[in-house]
PyMOL Python script that loads the backbone (N, CA, C, O; Angstrom):
from pymol import cmd

cmd.read_pdbstr("""\
ATOM      1  N   MET A   1       0.527  -1.273   0.079  1.00  0.00           N
ATOM      2  CA  MET A   1      -0.069   0.311   0.016  1.00  0.00           C
ATOM      3  C   MET A   1       1.243   1.178   0.085  1.00  0.00           C
ATOM      4  O   MET A   1       2.419   0.897   0.318  1.00  0.00           O
ATOM      5  N   ALA A   2       0.582   2.332  -0.208  1.00  0.00           N
ATOM      6  CA  ALA A   2       0.589   3.750  -0.498  1.00  0.00           C
ATOM      7  C   ALA A   2       2.502   3.674  -1.567  1.00  0.00           C
ATOM      8  O   ALA A   2       3.353   4.559  -1.491  1.00  0.00           O
ATOM      9  N   GLY A   3       2.658   2.036  -2.636  1.00  0.00           N
ATOM     10  CA  GLY A   3       4.098   2.215  -2.768  1.00  0.00           C
ATOM     11  C   GLY A   3       4.987   2.149  -2.185  1.00  0.00           C
ATOM     12  O   GLY A   3       6.029   2.662  -2.593  1.00  0.00           O
ATOM     13  N   TYR A   4       4.942   1.723  -1.420  1.00  0.00           N
ATOM     14  CA  TYR A   4       6.264   1.067   0.088  1.00  0.00           C
ATOM     15  C   TYR A   4       7.092  -0.182  -0.523  1.00  0.00           C
ATOM     16  O   TYR A   4       6.276  -1.031  -0.883  1.00  0.00           O
ATOM     17  N   PRO A   5       7.992  -0.464  -0.689  1.00  0.00           N
ATOM     18  CA  PRO A   5       8.592  -1.641  -1.188  1.00  0.00           C
ATOM     19  C   PRO A   5       7.781  -2.794   0.732  1.00  0.00           C
ATOM     20  O   PRO A   5       7.636  -2.413   1.893  1.00  0.00           O
ATOM     21  N   TYR A   6       7.539  -3.981   0.127  1.00  0.00           N
ATOM     22  CA  TYR A   6       6.914  -4.687   1.819  1.00  0.00           C
ATOM     23  C   TYR A   6       7.697  -6.105   1.608  1.00  0.00           C
ATOM     24  O   TYR A   6       8.279  -6.573   0.630  1.00  0.00           O
ATOM     25  N   ILE A   7       7.444  -6.656   3.096  1.00  0.00           N
ATOM     26  CA  ILE A   7       7.454  -8.418   2.589  1.00  0.00           C
ATOM     27  C   ILE A   7       6.753  -8.853   4.078  1.00  0.00           C
ATOM     28  O   ILE A   7       6.856  -8.275   5.160  1.00  0.00           O
ATOM     29  N   HIS A   8       6.149  -9.844   3.799  1.00  0.00           N
ATOM     30  CA  HIS A   8       4.811 -10.471   4.726  1.00  0.00           C
ATOM     31  C   HIS A   8       5.727 -11.358   5.628  1.00  0.00           C
ATOM     32  O   HIS A   8       6.242 -12.359   5.129  1.00  0.00           O
ATOM     33  N   ILE A   9       5.952 -11.036   6.927  1.00  0.00           N
ATOM     34  CA  ILE A   9       6.667 -11.651   7.243  1.00  0.00           C
ATOM     35  C   ILE A   9       5.620 -12.157   9.060  1.00  0.00           C
ATOM     36  O   ILE A   9       4.893 -11.346   9.635  1.00  0.00           O
ATOM     37  N   PRO A  10       5.762 -12.996   9.350  1.00  0.00           N
ATOM     38  CA  PRO A  10       5.322 -13.438  10.448  1.00  0.00           C
ATOM     39  C   PRO A  10       5.939 -13.513  11.587  1.00  0.00           C
ATOM     40  O   PRO A  10       7.007 -14.115  11.699  1.00  0.00           O
ATOM     41  N   SER A  11       5.319 -12.886  12.616  1.00  0.00           N
ATOM     42  CA  SER A  11       5.615 -12.792  14.223  1.00  0.00           C
ATOM     43  C   SER A  11       4.621 -13.748  15.253  1.00  0.00           C
ATOM     44  O   SER A  11       3.394 -13.682  15.310  1.00  0.00           O
ATOM     45  N   GLY A  12       5.531 -14.673  16.063  1.00  0.00           N
ATOM     46  CA  GLY A  12       5.227 -14.702  16.328  1.00  0.00           C
ATOM     47  C   GLY A  12       5.619 -14.203  18.085  1.00  0.00           C
ATOM     48  O   GLY A  12       5.421 -14.904  19.077  1.00  0.00           O
ATOM     49  N   ALA A  13       6.135 -12.989  18.064  1.00  0.00           N
ATOM     50  CA  ALA A  13       5.700 -12.093  19.637  1.00  0.00           C
ATOM     51  C   ALA A  13       4.140 -12.402  19.979  1.00  0.00           C
ATOM     52  O   ALA A  13       3.208 -13.061  19.520  1.00  0.00           O
ATOM     53  N   GLY A  14       4.493 -11.304  21.342  1.00  0.00           N
ATOM     54  CA  GLY A  14       3.588 -11.821  21.524  1.00  0.00           C
ATOM     55  C   GLY A  14       2.557 -10.201  22.266  1.00  0.00           C
ATOM     56  O   GLY A  14       2.191  -9.717  23.337  1.00  0.00           O
ATOM     57  N   HIS A  15       2.503  -9.925  20.578  1.00  0.00           N
ATOM     58  CA  HIS A  15       1.914  -8.749  20.239  1.00  0.00           C
ATOM     59  C   HIS A  15       0.004  -7.909  20.536  1.00  0.00           C
ATOM     60  O   HIS A  15      -0.965  -8.261  19.863  1.00  0.00           O
ATOM     61  N   ASP A  16      -0.039  -7.242  21.228  1.00  0.00           N
ATOM     62  CA  ASP A  16      -1.296  -7.416  20.928  1.00  0.00           C
ATOM     63  C   ASP A  16      -2.371  -7.734  20.457  1.00  0.00           C
ATOM     64  O   ASP A  16      -3.474  -7.981  20.945  1.00  0.00           O
ATOM     65  N   ALA A  17      -1.766  -7.699  18.971  1.00  0.00           N
ATOM     66  CA  ALA A  17      -2.643  -8.376  17.781  1.00  0.00           C
ATOM     67  C   ALA A  17      -2.903 -10.146  17.909  1.00  0.00           C
ATOM     68  O   ALA A  17      -3.855 -10.809  17.498  1.00  0.00           O
ATOM     69  N   ARG A  18      -1.405 -10.675  18.793  1.00  0.00           N
ATOM     70  CA  ARG A  18      -1.834 -11.821  18.776  1.00  0.00           C
ATOM     71  C   ARG A  18      -3.312 -12.508  19.583  1.00  0.00           C
ATOM     72  O   ARG A  18      -3.783 -13.589  19.230  1.00  0.00           O
ATOM     73  N   TYR A  19      -3.903 -11.660  20.703  1.00  0.00           N
ATOM     74  CA  TYR A  19      -5.351 -11.927  21.310  1.00  0.00           C
ATOM     75  C   TYR A  19      -6.149 -11.402  20.421  1.00  0.00           C
ATOM     76  O   TYR A  19      -7.295 -11.829  20.565  1.00  0.00           O
ATOM     77  N   ILE A  20      -6.054 -10.778  19.702  1.00  0.00           N
ATOM     78  CA  ILE A  20      -7.483  -9.643  18.972  1.00  0.00           C
ATOM     79  C   ILE A  20      -7.397 -11.236  17.827  1.00  0.00           C
ATOM     80  O   ILE A  20      -8.345 -12.020  17.846  1.00  0.00           O
ATOM     81  N   ALA A  21      -6.587 -11.409  17.231  1.00  0.00           N
ATOM     82  CA  ALA A  21      -6.754 -12.748  16.025  1.00  0.00           C
ATOM     83  C   ALA A  21      -7.389 -13.546  16.370  1.00  0.00           C
ATOM     84  O   ALA A  21      -7.951 -14.274  15.551  1.00  0.00           O
ATOM     85  N   GLU A  22      -7.551 -13.726  17.790  1.00  0.00           N
ATOM     86  CA  GLU A  22      -8.485 -14.729  17.718  1.00  0.00           C
ATOM     87  C   GLU A  22     -10.286 -14.649  17.941  1.00  0.00           C
ATOM     88  O   GLU A  22     -10.988 -15.477  18.522  1.00  0.00           O
ATOM     89  N   ILE A  23     -10.723 -13.342  17.255  1.00  0.00           N
ATOM     90  CA  ILE A  23     -12.186 -13.346  17.569  1.00  0.00           C
ATOM     91  C   ILE A  23     -11.752 -12.187  15.859  1.00  0.00           C
ATOM     92  O   ILE A  23     -12.662 -11.441  15.499  1.00  0.00           O
ATOM     93  N   ALA A  24     -10.930 -12.181  15.339  1.00  0.00           N
ATOM     94  CA  ALA A  24     -11.043 -11.124  14.264  1.00  0.00           C
ATOM     95  C   ALA A  24     -10.121 -10.933  13.820  1.00  0.00           C
ATOM     96  O   ALA A  24      -9.307 -11.001  14.741  1.00  0.00           O
ATOM     97  N   PRO A  25      -9.229 -10.537  12.223  1.00  0.00           N
ATOM     98  CA  PRO A  25      -8.707 -10.797  11.048  1.00  0.00           C
ATOM     99  C   PRO A  25      -7.772  -9.374  11.316  1.00  0.00           C
ATOM    100  O   PRO A  25      -8.423  -8.337  11.192  1.00  0.00           O
ATOM    101  N   THR A  26      -6.481  -9.228  11.631  1.00  0.00           N
ATOM    102  CA  THR A  26      -5.689  -9.070  12.246  1.00  0.00           C
ATOM    103  C   THR A  26      -4.137  -8.639  11.676  1.00  0.00           C
ATOM    104  O   THR A  26      -3.444  -9.540  11.204  1.00  0.00           O
ATOM    105  N   GLY A  27      -3.632  -7.317  11.725  1.00  0.00           N
ATOM    106  CA  GLY A  27      -2.615  -7.191  10.917  1.00  0.00           C
ATOM    107  C   GLY A  27      -1.238  -6.133  11.668  1.00  0.00           C
ATOM    108  O   GLY A  27      -1.737  -5.160  12.233  1.00  0.00           O
ATOM    109  N   MET A  28       0.169  -6.156  11.752  1.00  0.00           N
ATOM    110  CA  MET A  28       0.852  -5.322  12.166  1.00  0.00           C
ATOM    111  C   MET A  28       1.488  -4.725  11.039  1.00  0.00           C
ATOM    112  O   MET A  28       1.770  -5.340  10.010  1.00  0.00           O
ATOM    113  N   ILE A  29       1.776  -3.164  11.309  1.00  0.00           N
ATOM    114  CA  ILE A  29       2.504  -2.637  10.172  1.00  0.00           C
ATOM    115  C   ILE A  29       4.156  -2.717  10.640  1.00  0.00           C
ATOM    116  O   ILE A  29       4.623  -1.851  11.380  1.00  0.00           O
ATOM    117  N   PHE A  30       4.544  -3.250  10.399  1.00  0.00           N
ATOM    118  CA  PHE A  30       5.967  -3.405  10.943  1.00  0.00           C
ATOM    119  C   PHE A  30       7.425  -1.810  10.126  1.00  0.00           C
ATOM    120  O   PHE A  30       7.464  -1.600   8.914  1.00  0.00           O
ATOM    121  N   ILE A  31       7.894  -1.406  10.637  1.00  0.00           N
ATOM    122  CA  ILE A  31       8.784  -0.324  10.234  1.00  0.00           C
ATOM    123  C   ILE A  31      10.120  -0.024  10.313  1.00  0.00           C
ATOM    124  O   ILE A  31      10.349   0.467  11.419  1.00  0.00           O
ATOM    125  N   PRO A  32      11.290  -0.115   9.503  1.00  0.00           N
ATOM    126  CA  PRO A  32      12.697  -0.188   9.881  1.00  0.00           C
ATOM    127  C   PRO A  32      13.077   0.198  10.999  1.00  0.00           C
ATOM    128  O   PRO A  32      12.837   1.405  11.034  1.00  0.00           O
ATOM    129  N   CYS A  33      13.609  -0.176  12.096  1.00  0.00           N
ATOM    130  CA  CYS A  33      14.270   0.634  12.910  1.00  0.00           C
ATOM    131  C   CYS A  33      16.037   0.428  12.883  1.00  0.00           C
ATOM    132  O   CYS A  33      16.860  -0.435  12.579  1.00  0.00           O
ATOM    133  N   TRP A  34      15.987   1.893  13.440  1.00  0.00           N
ATOM    134  CA  TRP A  34      18.122   1.070  13.207  1.00  0.00           C
ATOM    135  C   TRP A  34      18.471  -0.305  14.076  1.00  0.00           C
ATOM    136  O   TRP A  34      18.034  -0.969  15.017  1.00  0.00           O
ATOM    137  N   ARG A  35      19.589  -0.274  13.085  1.00  0.00           N
ATOM    138  CA  ARG A  35      20.131  -1.800  13.375  1.00  0.00           C
ATOM    139  C   ARG A  35      18.913  -2.824  13.763  1.00  0.00           C
ATOM    140  O   ARG A  35      19.138  -3.914  14.289  1.00  0.00           O
ATOM    141  N   GLY A  36      18.127  -2.544  13.573  1.00  0.00           N
ATOM    142  CA  GLY A  36      16.650  -3.564  13.858  1.00  0.00           C
ATOM    143  C   GLY A  36      16.562  -3.734  15.240  1.00  0.00           C
ATOM    144  O   GLY A  36      15.874  -4.666  15.656  1.00  0.00           O
ATOM    145  N   LEU A  37      17.085  -3.067  15.952  1.00  0.00           N
ATOM    146  CA  LEU A  37      16.236  -3.031  17.223  1.00  0.00           C
ATOM    147  C   LEU A  37      15.081  -2.905  17.817  1.00  0.00           C
ATOM    148  O   LEU A  37      14.572  -1.856  17.424  1.00  0.00           O
ATOM    149  N   SER A  38      14.453  -3.408  18.516  1.00  0.00           N
ATOM    150  CA  SER A  38      13.160  -3.221  18.635  1.00  0.00           C
ATOM    151  C   SER A  38      13.085  -3.263  20.009  1.00  0.00           C
ATOM    152  O   SER A  38      14.163  -3.358  20.595  1.00  0.00           O
ATOM    153  N   HIS A  39      11.806  -3.202  20.848  1.00  0.00           N
ATOM    154  CA  HIS A  39      11.242  -3.442  22.583  1.00  0.00           C
ATOM    155  C   HIS A  39      12.598  -2.919  23.386  1.00  0.00           C
ATOM    156  O   HIS A  39      12.832  -3.198  24.562  1.00  0.00           O
ATOM    157  N   ASN A  40      13.376  -2.180  22.607  1.00  0.00           N
ATOM    158  CA  ASN A  40      14.492  -1.810  23.373  1.00  0.00           C
ATOM    159  C   ASN A  40      14.556   0.219  23.315  1.00  0.00           C
ATOM    160  O   ASN A  40      14.029   0.923  22.453  1.00  0.00           O
ATOM    161  N   GLU A  41      15.394   0.703  24.562  1.00  0.00           N
ATOM    162  CA  GLU A  41      15.600   2.262  24.712  1.00  0.00           C
ATOM    163  C   GLU A  41      16.759   2.925  23.416  1.00  0.00           C
ATOM    164  O   GLU A  41      16.941   4.096  23.082  1.00  0.00           O
ATOM    165  N   ALA A  42      17.334   1.782  22.954  1.00  0.00           N
ATOM    166  CA  ALA A  42      18.106   1.998  21.774  1.00  0.00           C
ATOM    167  C   ALA A  42      17.498   1.798  20.460  1.00  0.00           C
ATOM    168  O   ALA A  42      18.225   1.502  19.512  1.00  0.00           O
ATOM    169  N   GLU A  43      16.333   1.922  20.322  1.00  0.00           N
ATOM    170  CA  GLU A  43      15.066   1.735  19.072  1.00  0.00           C
ATOM    171  C   GLU A  43      15.269   2.886  18.696  1.00  0.00           C
ATOM    172  O   GLU A  43      15.472   3.747  19.552  1.00  0.00           O
ATOM    173  N   ASN A  44      15.271   3.169  17.544  1.00  0.00           N
ATOM    174  CA  ASN A  44      15.021   4.157  16.749  1.00  0.00           C
ATOM    175  C   ASN A  44      14.473   3.969  15.302  1.00  0.00           C
ATOM    176  O   ASN A  44      14.322   2.808  14.923  1.00  0.00           O
ATOM    177  N   ALA A  45      14.177   4.930  14.502  1.00  0.00           N
ATOM    178  CA  ALA A  45      13.566   4.822  13.320  1.00  0.00           C
ATOM    179  C   ALA A  45      13.428   6.512  12.423  1.00  0.00           C
ATOM    180  O   ALA A  45      12.368   7.079  12.683  1.00  0.00           O
ATOM    181  N   THR A  46      13.879   6.882  11.960  1.00  0.00           N
ATOM    182  CA  THR A  46      14.178   7.704  10.911  1.00  0.00           C
ATOM    183  C   THR A  46      12.185   7.862  10.645  1.00  0.00           C
ATOM    184  O   THR A  46      11.317   7.062  10.296  1.00  0.00           O
ATOM    185  N   SER A  47      12.187  10.036  11.232  1.00  0.00           N
ATOM    186  CA  SER A  47      10.820   9.983  10.689  1.00  0.00           C
ATOM    187  C   SER A  47      10.251   9.917   9.349  1.00  0.00           C
ATOM    188  O   SER A  47       9.113  10.354   9.174  1.00  0.00           O
ATOM    189  N   HIS A  48      11.005   9.353   8.258  1.00  0.00           N
ATOM    190  CA  HIS A  48      10.735   8.953   6.947  1.00  0.00           C
ATOM    191  C   HIS A  48      10.056   7.894   7.017  1.00  0.00           C
ATOM    192  O   HIS A  48       8.875   8.062   6.714  1.00  0.00           O
ATOM    193  N   ASP A  49      10.481   6.371   7.435  1.00  0.00           N
ATOM    194  CA  ASP A  49      10.013   5.323   8.194  1.00  0.00           C
ATOM    195  C   ASP A  49       8.857   5.327   8.861  1.00  0.00           C
ATOM    196  O   ASP A  49       8.050   4.444   8.568  1.00  0.00           O
ATOM    197  N   VAL A  50       8.424   6.535  10.144  1.00  0.00           N
ATOM    198  CA  VAL A  50       7.623   7.021  10.733  1.00  0.00           C
ATOM    199  C   VAL A  50       6.916   7.267   9.837  1.00  0.00           C
ATOM    200  O   VAL A  50       6.187   6.283   9.720  1.00  0.00           O
ATOM    201  N   ALA A  51       6.610   8.151   8.941  1.00  0.00           N
ATOM    202  CA  ALA A  51       5.433   9.205   7.518  1.00  0.00           C
ATOM    203  C   ALA A  51       5.344   7.831   7.036  1.00  0.00           C
ATOM    204  O   ALA A  51       4.264   7.486   7.516  1.00  0.00           O
ATOM    205  N   ALA A  52       5.826   6.764   6.348  1.00  0.00           N
ATOM    206  CA  ALA A  52       6.308   5.898   5.854  1.00  0.00           C
ATOM    207  C   ALA A  52       4.700   4.880   6.468  1.00  0.00           C
ATOM    208  O   ALA A  52       3.663   4.736   5.821  1.00  0.00           O
ATOM    209  N   GLY A  53       5.037   4.260   8.035  1.00  0.00           N
ATOM    210  CA  GLY A  53       3.675   3.604   8.284  1.00  0.00           C
ATOM    211  C   GLY A  53       2.942   4.422   8.270  1.00  0.00           C
ATOM    212  O   GLY A  53       2.156   4.438   7.323  1.00  0.00           O
ATOM    213  N   ALA A  54       2.850   5.489   9.313  1.00  0.00           N
ATOM    214  CA  ALA A  54       1.535   5.909   9.114  1.00  0.00           C
ATOM    215  C   ALA A  54       0.776   6.162   8.207  1.00  0.00           C
ATOM    216  O   ALA A  54      -0.408   6.246   8.532  1.00  0.00           O
ATOM    217  N   GLN A  55       1.116   6.376   6.781  1.00  0.00           N
ATOM    218  CA  GLN A  55       1.009   6.391   5.630  1.00  0.00           C
ATOM    219  C   GLN A  55      -0.353   4.962   5.530  1.00  0.00           C
ATOM    220  O   GLN A  55      -1.562   4.826   5.343  1.00  0.00           O
ATOM    221  N   VAL A  56       1.001   4.081   5.831  1.00  0.00           N
ATOM    222  CA  VAL A  56       0.394   3.048   5.281  1.00  0.00           C
ATOM    223  C   VAL A  56      -1.085   2.718   6.165  1.00  0.00           C
ATOM    224  O   VAL A  56      -2.133   2.265   5.706  1.00  0.00           O
ATOM    225  N   LEU A  57      -0.862   2.997   7.174  1.00  0.00           N
ATOM    226  CA  LEU A  57      -2.212   2.423   8.507  1.00  0.00           C
ATOM    227  C   LEU A  57      -3.185   3.703   8.183  1.00  0.00           C
ATOM    228  O   LEU A  57      -4.313   3.746   8.674  1.00  0.00           O
ATOM    229  N   THR A  58      -2.842   4.426   7.591  1.00  0.00           N
ATOM    230  CA  THR A  58      -4.629   5.611   7.132  1.00  0.00           C
ATOM    231  C   THR A  58      -5.265   5.189   5.883  1.00  0.00           C
ATOM    232  O   THR A  58      -6.406   5.499   5.540  1.00  0.00           O
ATOM    233  N   ASN A  59      -4.175   4.222   5.016  1.00  0.00           N
ATOM    234  CA  ASN A  59      -4.197   3.639   3.438  1.00  0.00           C
ATOM    235  C   ASN A  59      -5.367   2.888   3.621  1.00  0.00           C
ATOM    236  O   ASN A  59      -6.460   2.905   3.056  1.00  0.00           O
ATOM    237  N   THR A  60      -4.752   2.028   4.807  1.00  0.00           N
ATOM    238  CA  THR A  60      -5.901   0.320   5.247  1.00  0.00           C
ATOM    239  C   THR A  60      -7.037   0.502   5.662  1.00  0.00           C
ATOM    240  O   THR A  60      -8.101  -0.023   5.336  1.00  0.00           O
ATOM    241  N   LEU A  61      -6.711   1.521   6.646  1.00  0.00           N
ATOM    242  CA  LEU A  61      -8.008   2.429   7.556  1.00  0.00           C
ATOM    243  C   LEU A  61      -8.790   3.177   6.640  1.00  0.00           C
ATOM    244  O   LEU A  61      -9.804   3.602   7.194  1.00  0.00           O
ATOM    245  N   ILE A  62      -8.711   3.459   5.589  1.00  0.00           N
ATOM    246  CA  ILE A  62      -9.561   4.086   3.784  1.00  0.00           C
ATOM    247  C   ILE A  62     -10.566   2.908   3.558  1.00  0.00           C
ATOM    248  O   ILE A  62     -11.785   2.742   3.549  1.00  0.00           O
ATOM    249  N   VAL A  63      -9.399   2.161   3.376  1.00  0.00           N
ATOM    250  CA  VAL A  63      -9.927   0.010   1.913  1.00  0.00           C
ATOM    251  C   VAL A  63     -11.076   0.226   3.425  1.00  0.00           C
ATOM    252  O   VAL A  63     -12.238   0.618   3.314  1.00  0.00           O
ATOM    253  N   LEU A  64     -10.446  -0.114   4.680  1.00  0.00           N
ATOM    254  CA  LEU A  64     -10.970  -1.216   5.302  1.00  0.00           C
ATOM    255  C   LEU A  64     -12.891  -0.351   5.737  1.00  0.00           C
ATOM    256  O   LEU A  64     -13.891  -1.002   6.044  1.00  0.00           O
ATOM    257  N   ALA A  65     -12.810   1.127   5.608  1.00  0.00           N
ATOM    258  CA  ALA A  65     -13.936   1.970   5.816  1.00  0.00           C
ATOM    259  C   ALA A  65     -15.188   2.068   5.109  1.00  0.00           C
ATOM    260  O   ALA A  65     -16.377   2.101   5.426  1.00  0.00           O
ATOM    261  N   ASN A  66     -14.148   2.122   3.451  1.00  0.00           N
ATOM    262  CA  ASN A  66     -15.201   1.555   2.194  1.00  0.00           C
ATOM    263  C   ASN A  66     -15.446  -0.005   2.466  1.00  0.00           C
ATOM    264  O   ASN A  66     -16.392  -0.350   1.757  1.00  0.00           O
ATOM    265  N   ARG A  67     -15.044  -0.893   3.087  1.00  0.00           N
ATOM    266  CA  ARG A  67     -16.098  -1.741   2.560  1.00  0.00           C
ATOM    267  C   ARG A  67     -17.361  -2.223   2.619  1.00  0.00           C
ATOM    268  O   ARG A  67     -17.752  -3.035   1.780  1.00  0.00           O
TER     269      ARG A  67
END
""", "prot")
cmd.dss("prot")
cmd.show_as("cartoon", "prot")
cmd.util.cbc("prot")
cmd.orient("prot")
């Protein structure tokens, strides 16, 4: 969505989405973080990547709202 490159990745992490998926279709949008760090105080993402993730979320919500 929005023309950004992407890959589908499974996540076995205990995100809230794992619990929501038991009752409704669920997905997550991941953005690149510096050195791949996640859930760490050194986690950092560029403003460009954060904006791209927000745009993907916005586009997804528009598509879902129009179904």
